[in-house]
N, C-alpha and C positions, 0 to 999 in steps of 0.2 A: 752798630757804629753810630747811628743817629737815633737816640732813644726817645726823642721828644714826640709826644702825641700830636698828630697833624691838626687836631682841633685847637690845640693850645699854642701852635707854633707862631702864629702872628702876634699874639699878645706877648709871648715870651720874647720874640724878636724886638718888638717895640720897647719892652721893658729894658732889655740889655742895651739897646741902642741909646735909650734915654740916659741910663746910668753911665754908659761909657762917655757920653758927651759932656758929663759934669766933671770928668777927671782931667787933670792937666795932661798936656800932650805927651810928656815923658813919664807919666805915672807907670810903675811896674805892673799894675793890674790890667793895663790896657791890652797886653798880650792875651790874658785870660779871657777878657771880654771879646776880643777879635776872634779867638778860637770858637767861643760859644755862639757868637753871631754867625760865623761861617757854618757852624753845625746846624743852626736854625735854617739858614738858606738851603743847605743840603736836604734837610727834612722837608722843606717846602717844595724843593725840586722833585723829590720822590713822589709828592702828591700831585704836583701840577705839570711836571715835565716842561717847565718854562726855562729856556736856555739862560735867560737873564739871571735866574736864581742860582744856577750852576756857576755862572761867571762870578757872581757876588761871593759865593762860597769860596771859590779859588782865591779871589782877592783877599778875603778875610784870613784864610790860612797863611797866605804869603805875609800879610801884615803881622800876624802872630809870631811867625818865625823871625821876621826882621826885627821886631821889638825885643825878642829874646825872652826866655822863660827863666824864672828863678829855680825851677825844678826840672832837671834834664829829662826825666821820663816823659813829662808833658811835651817837651820840645820834640822828642822822637814821635810821640803819638800824633802831634800836629803834622809832622812831616809825612807820616803814613797816611793821614787823612787827606792831605794835599795831593799825594801821589794817586790815591784812588779817585779823587775828584777829577784830576786831569785825565785819568783813564776812562772815567765815565763820560767826560766831554768828548774824548776821541771816539769811543764806541758809539755814541749816539749822534754826534754832529760832525764827525770826520775831521776834527781839528788836527791835521797831520803835524803841525808845528809842535804839538804837545808831546809827541812820541819820544823825542830825544830826551826831554826832561823826565818823562816817566821812567825811561830805562835808567837814566842816571840816578834818580831817586830810589828806585828799587834796588839798584846795585848798592847804594849807600846803606839801605835798610838791611840788605842781605849780609852785609859785612859786620853788622853789629853783634855783640855778644848774644848768646842764645837765651839768656835769662832776662831780657829787657821786658818789663811789665807791659801788657796791652798789645804786644806784637806777636802775631802768629807766624812763626818762621815759614811754615809750609805755605801759608797764604802768600807771603812775600815772594818766595821762590817761584810759586805758581804764577803770580802776577808778573814777575820779571820774564818768565818764559812766554806768557801771553803777549807781553809787549814786544818781545823779539819777533814772534810770529806776525804780529800786526805790522811791525816795521818792514818785515820781509814782504808781506802782501802789498804794502804801499810802494816800496822802492825796489824790491827784488834783489836785495843784497844777499849773496850766498852765505856770508859769514853770520848773518842774523839767524837764518834757519839752522845753521850748524850750532850756533850758541844755544838756541832753543832746544834742539835735540840733546845736546850734551847736558844741559841743565836738567831736563826732564828725566834723562837716564839716571842722573844722580838722585833726583827726588824719589824716583820709584823704588830705589833701594832702601829708602828710609821709612816707607809705609808698609803696613801689614797687608799681605795679599788677601783678597776676598772682601776687603772693606770698601765703602763708598769712596774714600780717598784714593784707594788704589785704582778703582775703575775710572775715576776722574782723571788721574795723572796718566794712566795707560792710554786712555782715549785721546788725551791731548797729545801724547807722544806719537800715536798712530796718525793723528791729523797732521802733525808736523812732517812726518815722513811723506804723506800724500802731497803736501805743499812742495816739498823738496822735489818729489817726482815730477810734478807739473813743470818745474824749471829744467830738470836734468833729463827727463825721459828715461832714466835708468830703471830697469825692471826690478833691480834689487831693492830700490826704495819702496816700491809697492809691496814687495814681499815682506819687508820689515813692518809696514803698516798693517798688512793682513795678519801677521803674527801677533801684534799687540791687540788688534781688535778681537782676534780669536780668544786671546787670554782674558780680555774683558768679558766676553760672552760666557766663557767657561766659568768665570768667578761669579756670575750673576745668577742668583736663585730664580727658579721658574716663576715664582710669584712676586718677584721684585718689580716695583713700578717702572724701573728704568730698563727692564728687559726689552720692550719694543724698540727703544732707541738703540740698544746694543745690537739687536738683530739687524736693524736698518743700517747702522754704520758699517758692519761687516759686509752686508749685502751690497751696499753702495760701492765699497772699494773692490770687491770681487768683480762687480760689473765693470768698474773702471779698468781693471786689468784685462778683462775680456775684450773691452772696446779697443784697447790700445795694442792688442796682440793679434797676430795671425795664427797663433797656436790652435791647432784643430781640436785639442782637448777641450770639450765644451763643459767640463766640470765647473769651471768658474761661473759661467752664465747660468747654468742649471742650479748651482748652489745659491747664487744670488737671488734667483726667482723664488726658490724655496724659502730662504731667510726673509725676504721682503714680504712674501705672502703670510708667513708665520707672524711677522711683526704687525701686519695689517689685521690679522685675525684677533690679535690681543687688544686692539684699540677699539674703544666705543665709537659709535657712529658720530657722536658729537665731539670727539677728541680733536683738538686743534692740530695734532700731528698727523691725522688721518690723510689730509690732502697731500702732504709731503710724501707719505708712504705710498699712496696711490700713484703719484707722479713718478716716483723712483721705480716702482714695479713696472709701470708702462714703459719706461725707458729701457728696462732690462729686456722686456719682450721685444722691443724694437731692435735692440742690439743683437738679440738672438736671430731675429729675422735677417739682419744684414749678413750674418755668418752662415746661415743655412738656407735662405730663400724660402723658408716655410711660411706660407701665407697665413697659417693659423696664428702664428706669433704676431704677425703684423696686425691682424684683426683684433687680437687681444690688446695690443698696444693702443690702437685707435679707440677701442671701447673704454679702456681705462683713462686715456687722456680726456675723452668726452665727459666721463664721470667726474674727473677733477674739475673740469671747466664749470660744471654745475655747482661745485663747492667753493670755487675761487671768487672772493670779493673783487670788485672792479679795480680797487687800488692796491691789491696785494702785491708784494714785492716779487712773487713768482709768476705773476700773470704773463709777463713778456716771455719768459722761458717756456711756459705752458703753451702759449700760442705758437711759438716757434717749433716746439716738439710735435704738436699735433699737425702743423703744416707739413713738417718733414715726413711724418708717417703717411699723410694723405698723398704727398708726392710719390712716395714709394708705391702706394696702391695704384696711382696713375701709371707708373712705369710697369707695374705687373699686369694690370688689367685694361689699361687704356681708358679709364673712366675720366672723361673730360670734366665732369662736375666736381670730381675730387681735386683736380688741379686748380679749377677756378676757386674752390673753397680755400685751398692752400694760399692762393694769391691774396684773397681777402683777409686771411689770418695774418699774413706778413704785413699787409697794409695796416691792420689794426695794431700789430706789434710796434711798427715804426711810429705810429701816432703816440704810443706810450713811451717812446725812447727819445729823449732830448739828446743833443750832441754829446753830452758827457755821460750818457747812460752806458753801463758796462756791457749791455747786451745789444747795443746798437749795431756793432759790426756783424754779429750773428744774424740780426734781422735783415740788414742790407744784403748780406751774402746769400741768405735763404731766398729772399725776394728776387735777387738777380738769377738764381738757379731756377726758380719757378717760371720766370719770364722766358728763360732760355728753353725750358721744356715746352712752354706754350708755343714758342716760335717754331719748334720742330714739328708740332702738330698743325699749326695754322699756316705756316710758311709766310707769315706776315713779317716784313722787314721791321715794322715799328716795334714789334715785340722783341726782336733781337737787339735793336738799337737801345731799347729801354734796359735790357739786361746789361749791355755794355756800359751804358751811362751809370747804372747802379754800381757796377764793378769799379769804374773809375772813381766814383765818389767814395766808395769804401776803401780803395787803395790810398786815396789822398787823406783819408781819415785814420788810416792805420800805419803808423810810422815804422821804420825798420826796428827790429827788436821785439815788436809786438808778437805774442804767440800765435795770433790768428793770421798774420801776414802771409805765411806760405800757403795756407788754405785758400785765402782770397786770391793770391796770385795764380794758383792752380785753376780755380774755377773761372777766373777772368780769362785765362788763356784759352779755355775751351770755347767760350763765347767768341773770342777773336778768331779762332780756327774756323768756326762756322761762318763768320762774316767773310772770311777769305773764300770759303767754298761758294758762297752766294755771289760774291762780287769779283773774285779773281784778283783782288788787290793784295800783292805780296807784302805790303806794309803791315798788314795785320799779322802775318806769319812772323815777320821780323820782330815785331813787338812781343808776340807771344813767346818766341824763343828766348828773348831777353828776360821776360818775367819768369819763365820756367827755370832758366839757369840760376836766377836769384833764389827761387824757391828751393831748388835742389840743395843749395848750400845752407839753407836754414833748417833742414829736417835731417834728423839722425838717420843714417843709412840703415836699411832693413825694416824700418817702420812701414806700415801700409801706405801712408801718404807718400813716402819716398818713392816706392815703386810706381805709384800712380803718376807721380810727376815725371818720372823717367819715361813712362809709357807714352804720355801725351807729348813729351819732348821729342821722342823718336818719331811720332807721327808728323810733327811739325817740321822736323829735319827732312823727312821724306817729301813733304810738300815743296820744300826749298830745293831738294834734289831734282824734283820733277821740272822745276823752272830753270835751274842753273846747271844741273848735271854734275855738280861737284862731288868727286869721289869721297871726300872727307865727310860730307853730309850723309852719304850713303853708309859709310863705314860706322860713323857715330850712331846713326839710327839703328843699325843692326846690333851694335854693342849695347845700346840702351834697352832695346827690346829684349835681348837675351838676359840682361841683368834683371829687368823688371819681371819677366816670366819666371826666372829662377827663384824669385822671392815670393811667388804665390804658392802656398801649400797645395798639394795635390787635391785635397778635399774642399778647397775654397770655391764657392760658386762663381767667383770672378775669373777663374782660370779660363773658362771658355771664351769670354769676351777678350781677354788678353791675347789668347792664341789667334783669335779672328783678326785682330788688328795687325799682329805680326805677320800672319799669312798674307793679308792684303798688301802689306808693305813689300814682302818678298815677291809677290806677283808683279807689283809695279817695277821692282828692280829687274825681274826677268824680262819684262816687256821692253826695258831700256837696254839691257846688256845682252840678252839672249842666253844667259847662263842657265842651262837646264837644271843645275843643282839647286838654284834658287826656286825654280818651279816645283821640283820634286819635294823640297822642304816645305814649300807653301801648301801643297796638297796634303802632306803628312800632318801639318799643323791643323788644317781644316778637319781632317779625319779625327784627330785627337780631340778637338773642340766638340765635334758632333757626338763623340762617344763618351764624353766626360759625364759621369753619372750624377755629379753633385751640382752641375749647372742647371739652370732652369730650361724647360723645353723650348722656351722662346729664344733664349740665347743660342741654344744648340740648333734651332731652326735657322737662325740668321747665319750661323757657321755653315750649315748645309747649303743654304742658298748661295752664299759667296763661293763655296766650293763648286757648285754647279756652274756658276758664271765663269770661274777661272778654267775649269776643266772643259767646258763647252767651247770657250773661245780659243783654247790652246789645243783642242782635239785630243785631250788627255784620255787615256784608257779608262779612267775612273769616273767618267761623266755619268754614265747610266747608274752606277752605284750611288753616286752623289745625289742624283735626282730621286732615286728610290728612298734613300735615307731622308731627304728633305720632305717628300710627300708623306712619309710615315710620321714625321714630326709635326706636320702642318695641322692635322686634326687634333693632335694632343695639345698643341699650343693654343689653338682656338678654344678647346674644351676647358681650359683653365678658368675661363669666365663662368660664373654661376648661372647666368641668364643669357638668352639669345641677344638681348640688347648689348650687354657688355662684350659679347663675342663679336657682334657686328662692329662695335666701336674699334675693337682691335684690328679687324680686317680692313676697316676704312681709314685707319691711321696712315696719313701720308708719309710718315717717317718710315714705315715698313712697306711702302707701296710696291717695291719690286717683288715682294712675296706674292702679291696677287697674280702676277704673271707666271708663277712657278709651274703650275700644271701645263700651261700652254708651251712654255719653253721646254719642259720635259718631253712633251709630245713631239715638238719640233725636232729634238735631238733623236728620239726614237725613230721618227719617220726618216730622218737623214740616214739612219742606220738600217733602213728597210724593216724595222721592227714595228709594223703597223698595229698588230694586236697589243703590243706593249703600250703604244701611243694611246690607244683607246682606253686601256686600263688606267693609265696615268691621268688622263683627263677626267675619268670617272672618279678617281680617288681624290683629286684635288679641287673639284668644282662643286658648287651648290652644297658647301660643307655644312652650313647652318641647317638646311633642310634635311640633308642626309644624316646629320647627327641626331636630329629629332626623330627622323623616320626609323632609325635603328632601334629606338625605344618602342616602336610599334611593329617590330619584326613579327611576321606570321609564325605561329607556334603550333599549327595543327599537327605537323609531323612529330614534334617533340612531345606533344600531349599523348600521342600514341605509345611513346616509349617511357616517359616519366612525367606524369601529370603534375605531381607535386613540385617538381623542379620548374615546369612551365608556369605554374601558379606563382612560384617565388619570383621568377623573372618578371612576370607581369606586374606583381605588386610593387616591386622596387622600381621598375621602369615608369609606372604611372606616378609614383611619388616623385621621381626624378624629373619627369616631364613637367609636373606641377611647379617645381622650383625653376626649371629652365625657362618656362613661359611666363614667369612672374614679371610684372611691370616694375622696372627699376625706378623707385621713388624713395625720397627721404621723408619720413614722418617727423615733423618738427615737434618738439615739446617746448614748454615754457622755459625761457632762458633766465638766468639769474639777473638780478638788478644790475644795471650798468653794462650788461653784455651788448645790448643793442646800441648803446652809446659808442661802443668800440667798433660798431659795424660788423659784429660777429654773431652768427647764428649757428654755431657749431656744436652746441650742447644738444645733440639730436639722438633720436632713436634711429640707429643706423641699420636699416634692413639688409643692406648689402652683406654685412658681417654675418648676420643670421643665415642668409641664403647661402653664402659661401661655405659656412661650416656644415650645413645640412647637405649641400651638394657633395662635399668631400666625403661625408659619411656614406651617403647613398651610393656614390660612385665606387667607393671601396667595396661595399657589399655586392654591387652588381658585378664588378670585376671577378669576385670570387665565384659567383653563380655562373658566369660565362665560362670560367675555367672548368667548372664541373660539367657544364654542357659539352664543351669541346672534348672532354675526356670520354664521352659516350661514343661508341662505334657509329660511324656515319655522320657525326656532327663535328668533325675535325675542323671544318671551314666555317663554322657558325661564327658570325660577327667579324669575319675577316674580310679584307678587300675582295670585291667580287671579281672572279676570273672572267676572262674574255668569253669563254664558252657559254657562260650564263648571260653575260651582257649581250651577246649576239641574239638572244631570244627577243630582245626589244624590237628587232626587225622582222618579227614573224608576220606582221601585218603589212609590211612594205619597207623599203630601204630607209635607213637613217643617214642623213647627210650631215656629217660633222665638219664644221668649217673652223679650222684652228688658226688663230691670229697670234703671231709671235714676232718679236723684233728680230729674231735670228732667221726665221723663214716661216712662211705661212703655207698651209696645205689644206686640201679638201679630202676627206676620207668618206667613202660610201660603205656602210655596214649593211650586209644582207644576211638573211638567215641561212645557215648551212652553206655559205660561200666565203671565199677569201675576201678580205678587205681590199677595196679598190682605192688606189691613190690617184688624185688629180693634182698636179703641180699648179702653182699660181705664179703670176708675174713677180719679178724681183721687187717691184715697188708696191706690191699688194698691201703691205702693212701701212706704209705711209699714206696711201690713198684712202684706206678705210678709216684711219684715224682722222684724217682731214674731213671725210664725208660725215662721220658721226658728229664731230665738233661743229661743222657748218650747219648741219640740220638742226642740232640742238639749239645753237645760238639764234638761228633764224626763227625757230618756234618761240623762243623766249621773247623776242623783240617784235614779233608781228602777231596780229590778232588772227583768230580762226578764219580760214578761207581767204587770207590775204593773197594777192597776186604774187608778192615776193616769195612767200612760203611755198606757194604752188609751183613757182619756177624752180626753186631750190630742190623741192621734193622730186620734181620730174627729172632734174639733172642727177639726183641721187639714184633714182631707180634705173636710169640709163647706165650709169657707171656700175651699179650693182649687177646689171644684166651682163655687162662685159666681164666683170670680175668673178661672178658666181653663177648667175642664172643661165647664161648661154652654155658655159662648159658643163654645168651639172646636167641640164636638160639633154644635151648631146650625148653625154656619157651614159646617162640612164637609158636612152634609146638604144645605144650600142650594146648595153647589157641586156636588152630585151625587156625592159620595163615599159609596158605599153602606156600611152597617154591616158590620162584620166585615172591613173592608179594613184593610190595614196602614198605620199612620202612624208617623212618627218625631218624637219630642219633643227639642227642642234648647233647654233652659233656660239662662239666663245668671245670673251672680252667685250669690247664695245660693239662688236657685230650684233650682239643680242639686243641692241637698241635700234637697229636698222630694220626696215620692212623688206627683208629678203624675199618673202613670199610673193611680193609684187614686183620683183626685179623684171625690168623690161622697158620697152618692148623687146621681145626675143625674135630674131629673124627666122623665117621659115620659107619653104619653097612656095607657099601659097601667098606670101606677102600680106597675110592677115596680121593685124596688130595684136599680139598676144603677150601676156605677162606669164611669169613662171606659174602662178596659181591658175592660169587658164589651161596650161598643159598638164599639170599634175595637181592633185588635191593636197594642198600643203597644210601641215600642222607643225607646231613647235613643241619641243620638249627640252626642259633645262638639262636633263641628263638621261642616259639610257635606263638607269635604275628607276627613275621617276616614271618613265613610259612603261616599264615592266610592272611597276606597282599599280598603274592605272588599269591594268588588265587583270589584276589578281583579286582574290576575295570573292565573297558571296554577292550576287546581284539580286535586285528586288523585282526585276522584270517578270511579268506573269502573262500567260496567254489569255487570262480571263478578263483583262481590261487594260485600258491605257495607263501610262505612268501617271502618278500623282505629281502635280506641279504646284509649287509655292511661288506666288508672285508678290514681290515686295516693291511697292510703288510709293514715292514721296514727291508729289508735284509741288511746285511753288511758282513764283512769278517768272523765274528764268527757265522753268521746265513745264510749260503749259501743256505739252503734248503727252505727259506721263499718264494721265488718266485715260485718254483715248487709247494709248498704247496697251495698257494693261487690260482694258476691257476687250480690245480686239483679240488679244492672246487668249483671253478666257473664252471667247466665242469659238476660236479655232480649235482649242484643245477640248473644250466641253466643260461646262460649269461644274459638273459632278466630279471632275478630276482636278479641280483648281481650288486652292485656298488663297485668298487675296488678303494681304496685309497692307493697309494704307492709312494715311491720316494719323489720328491719335494712337492707333494700334501699332504703328510702325516704330517700335522702340527696339533698341539692340537686344534687350532681354527677351522680348517676344519673338523676334526673328530667330535667335539662337534656340529658343524652345521648340519652334516649329521645324527647323531644318532637319532634324532626324526623322521626321514623319513623312518627308517628301523626297523622293530620289531626284526630282528635278526642281530647279529654282531659277527664277528670273528676277533680276534686280533692275529697277528703273528709277534711278535717283542720281544725286550728285556723287561723283567719285572724287575724293580729296587726296591729293598727292602731297607728301611731306618730304621734300628734299633733305637728305642727310638723316632723316628719322623714319625710315621705311616702315617700321612696325607701328607707326602712328598713322599711316595711310589708312583711309577709311571710306565707308559709305556713310553719307550724311542722311540721317533719318529725322524723325519727328522732333520738333523743338531744338533743332541743331545738335541733337545727340549723334554719337558716332559709333558705328560698328567697325572696330579697327581690325587691321590685318592680324595683329597678335591674338585678338579675341577669336577670330575665325580659325587661326591655326591651332588654337587650343581645343577646338571641336574635333570629335572623332566620329566620323560618319561612314561606317563601313558599307552601307547600302546606297550611298549617294552615287549619282550617275552623271547628270548634266547640269551645268550652271551657265546661264547666259547673263553676262554682266554688262547691261546696257547703261553704262555710266562712264564718265570721263576718267582717263588715266589708269584704268584697271590693269593694264599690262605694260605700263610705261616704266622705263628704267632711266634714271637721271645720271648725268656725268659725274656728280659728286659722290655716287655710291660705289658699290662693288658689283659690277654688272654680272659677274659669274655666279653670284649668289642668288640672282633672279628673285629679288625681294619685291614682289608686287602682289596686288589683291588676287590676280588670276592664279599665281603660284600658290598662294595661301589656300584658295579654294581647292586646288589640286591636292595639296598636302592633307587637308581635312578629310578627303575621301572622294571628291568628285573626279570621275574618270575623264570627262571631257569638259573643258571650260572655254567659253568665248569671252574675250576681253578686248580692250581698246588701247592702242599705242599712244594716244594723246587725247585731247579734248574732242568730244563728239557734238554734232549738231543735234539739237533737240528733236527736230522733225524726222531725223533718220531712225529714231527709236521705233516709231510705229511702223514705218514702211519696211525697214529691215526685218523687224520681228515677224510681220505678217508673211513676208516671203520665206523666212526661215522656218516657221512652224507649219506653213502650208506644205513645204517640201518634206519636212519631217514626217508628216501624216499622209503623204501621197499614197502610200500603200495601205493606209488605214491605221487607226489609233492602236489596234491590237498588236501590231508588229513594230511600232515606233521604237527606235533604239538610239541610245547615245552614240553608237558607233557610226551612225550616218550623219552626225552633227557637223562634221567637217565638210562633207559634201553639201549639206543644206546651207551652211554658211557661205560656201563658194557660190552656190546658186543665188543666195540673197544678195551678196555683194555685186554679182553680175547684173542682177535686176536693178539694183540701186545705181550702178554706174551707167546703165542704159538710159536712165531718166535724164531729161534735159536739164542742164544747168548744174548737175552734180559735179563738184570739183574732185580732183584726183585724191586729195587728202581724206575725203569723206569715206570712200570705199576702201582705200588702203588701210584705214584706221583699224579695221576689225580683224582679229587674229584668232586662231584656234589652237588650244593647247590640249595635249593628252591623246587618249585612245580614239 
């Protein structure tokens, strides 16, 4: 079209402009010169891309037409050149006003005779079709896309199948059907598009350079149909992933289309995840999006879309695994996307909507009102920016209403519900019935109507809510993972209606819906767990006969839901999530119901099944296999090999390893082009778990191993009390109880006052807050601690001591305390003073030798395995000491212990030698260990709690837990906070250094409930080890450590000036 060489264009332009200027104004050759000058400008535009050259070309062609040609074919050629110049200006600079002229001019050209020289009729018709499509994309006029489709259908009949022209026209026709579908939502339009894209691919040779794009186009439209449909036939999304991967495989690494192909493939994986909840697809999506981010230039037109899609995938990972770092990264990605989106950017609404959703998710985790308010403000901004008729408006209305609903829940202001209902009714009218968004809108609308019913009691709201719930549920396919969540909300609503109306039919339907949600095989274990938990709450409160069944279902799902996380840290994040807080009380509530039903043994089993899950999950990988080895040694070896590999994954530290980001990424505030270790760990954990499940099934098939790896029955749990009674104190909002488990005796039940729960919650909070705000040995803390012990004496100490005596358990016997919930943070062992006939001031630990145990199975484990004790000499002791300015007494403490035990039996690590690696190396060589250093507590991050060693290095809880010390016996942790539980954690998981030492293999562990005074280290240690060796070093045993600690604390407490908190601080765990 523009034949001039770019090197000559300027000289040629100057020449013709000069010659034209010499002609009279009305000279007939001026049209010829105007045409050629315009063509020169077009040639220069092709080289420079300067808009001014394009504008001058258009002016020149118009001048040539206005002056008129002596030769009609040239007139038509100029007209065609003008049309294409206008089309170029629209395509590159968005001059919308040119579109009407372009279409008019192409219409004129298309109506000319077929034999006009210089005019390619196929090009003209194709240009007219393109113009129709462009005007449709700008204005949304349905007749434009219909005209484009009609014209392209005509054109395709005139070209030979299998040619490049055929593939070009068929692809354009398929694209037009896609654009029509985006306006109409009619699935038939997508079917037409898929048909034409299939024809294009079929006609494309395997070695044709356009084959990658043919594969990609068909894959994209199949993925689109999969996204917009609830059809459970996953062939579309599977075919899409196959086609897109094949397209990607055909592209060179440097191919400019590679980035687009990668991003589309990532989107397909994410779509499949939303349909199946298969986390493997989610991790593939995140991995591919990160790969694209490395390839994407800072100013690329797809950068915003990429940031949004990666953020959306990370939010789904947060929802699945509770990873707060993923949510924070998603928020930073949305902020970066918004910085790249001016007000007229086509993806601004998507960025605002995603950002609002991310802030909403964060508010659910943090419970911070400012996060919720920011979500609502972003939603309002987006609504104001999205006028009626915009395709995104119903989505924005839907998401905004969910934030408003939460604002109502937090504030009780019905104004938010009224506003939400108004938005939801508007959204419901904008979405075609039957689409996934339509049922989701109806679902949230039903919830909001029930909120209004709760306040106003209007029967119409109740009836409309039930109607919308039923419609919404009916539209969810049976195999869709959303079904469980939908059933839960409907069941919750029916429970509310029952509570208001007393209609038992609503209660029964509610229970039936919960049961269906729990048993739905396609929903995630975590959604099913929420269903089971809500079922327990409803059945418990209404005394429904299904309550115990519900609790058993819930407890069986609890471990499965937690185990979805690949590491203990991700599992802890899930347990600690405030949004699922009620689940943490599930085992205690289950036990309370069983106790209410006089099923005491069931209560003990339920508490065991639902508490200390992180430890029990890891402990199961260390299941003793001596019996199995005698039956099938190869199967035992297989179990051990897989378990060890799985434990290595589970105890991995969750960190992201950053790699260098592409230029400009940091300018956007984004550091998301990462090596994501989570995806790797998750994939490996899934593989190993699948292999282990198969091995376990083979083991369970062996005679005598039917119960291998199953919940521990009471008859075995009862053996925990072989050394003395275990006192379980169950704390539940429904009722609280004390159970005494004895070996070969029935469980004894002690009722508690009706206000037991409230009083304990208040005690725990008061003691924790006072400790935070007052220094060590402050009078205020001493007073609060004394009041706490007195109240604990009334609630626990006195009734337990009295009942034990009635049961014939003599004073000075050993007992084990197994408190639940926040009771685990209270010093129950020191409850007192307990009244007696002698009027001597005594605490519970004076009457009985008290130890703690997180669970019965933990206590059983502490007595199992091979021991290292030998009659030929005293036990070997490792002393780890790290003195500093704040711990000046450490050196004298460790030397005093060495003298008491005997230097031949002691290995002392201190100073430069006290490194985490050196300590871990020496631990297996010594059955006893004594730590004298700083203990560091990390609220909210328990696996980072640690012993501080040389050069401020840290031996963390997680590193200790990874150790496997089958011959370990006794650990004395003379450091601060080693048995402390914080309010912001999950107390029933008992995540502290003392528990970690127990898990690694130590049978008895001494720890501290809070900070300790430095000078107590030496005195207490001297009293403790002196008592341990009273009968001689040859017979010293970890089994007397509880008695020795009680002796040492009594000695400490007898010293003048020793405050209450100093001796109460020390506790004993284990055998």
